C-alpha positions in Angstrom: -0.3 0.0 -0.3 2.9 2.5 0.8 4.2 1.8 -2.4 0.9 2.7 -4.2 0.5 5.7 -2.1 4.1 7.1 -3.3 3.0 6.9 -6.6 -0.2 8.4 -6.3 1.2 11.0 -4.4 4.4 11.8 -7.0 1.5 11.6 -9.7 -0.1 14.5 -8.1 -3.2 12.5 -6.5 -4.5 13.0 -3.2 -4.1 9.7 -1.5 -6.6 10.6 1.4 -9.9 11.7 -1.2 -8.5 8.8 -2.9 -8.7 6.1 -0.3 -12.5 8.2 0.9 -13.5 6.8 -2.7 -12.2 3.5 -2.5 -14.2 3.1 0.9 -17.3 4.7 -0.5 -17.3 2.6 -3.2 -17.3 -0.7 -0.8 -20.0 0.8 1.5 -23.4 -1.2 1.5 -26.6 0.9 2.6 -28.2 0.4 5.8 -31.9 0.8 6.6 -33.2 1.1 10.7 -36.3 -0.3 10.1 -38.1 1.6 12.5 -37.5 5.1 11.3 -37.1 4.3 7.6 -33.8 6.0 7.1 -31.4 4.7 4.8 -28.0 5.8 5.4 -24.7 5.1 2.9 -23.0 2.8 5.2 -22.9 1.3 8.9 -20.6 3.7 9.6 -22.8 6.7 8.7 -25.7 5.3 10.7 -22.9 5.0 13.8 -22.1 8.3 13.4 -26.0 9.5 13.1 -27.8 7.7 15.4 -26.8 7.9 19.7 -26.1 4.5 21.1 -24.9 2.7 18.4 -21.6 1.0 16.4 -20.5 0.4 13.0 -19.8 -3.4 14.1 -23.6 -3.9 15.9 -25.3 -2.6 13.2 -23.6 -4.9 10.9 -24.0 -7.9 13.0 -27.8 -6.8 13.3 -28.3 -6.7 9.3 -26.2 -10.2 9.5 -28.9 -11.8 12.3 -26.5 -11.9 14.9 -28.0 -9.6 17.1 -31.6 -8.5 17.5 -30.9 -4.7 17.9 -28.2 -2.1 17.6 -29.2 1.1 19.9 -32.6 0.2 20.1 -33.8 0.2 16.7 -33.7 -3.0 14.1 -31.8 -2.9 10.8 -31.2 -4.1 8.0 -28.7 -3.9 4.4 -31.0 -1.9 1.9 -31.3 -3.4 -1.3 -32.6 -0.9 -4.0 -35.5 -2.2 -5.5 -35.8 -2.5 -9.3 -39.0 -1.3 -10.4 -38.3 -0.7 -14.0 -39.2 -4.1 -15.0 
């Protein structure tokens, strides 16, 4: 990774911005069942909802826990209504 970072910095790329884009591309949206709010990732949800953590939200989504922060969570899958 250090080699890639050095190459990107030398090429004039902002490594931190590139790294953020890579993480964003891998993020899986989550939805709070009770509120219906969809968050871009479990990390974003954990930052915005008190008494939650990214790891515990993911555990709820995977069925390893019942709730996190008093809420039920699921991975959000965009419905394809174009058919």
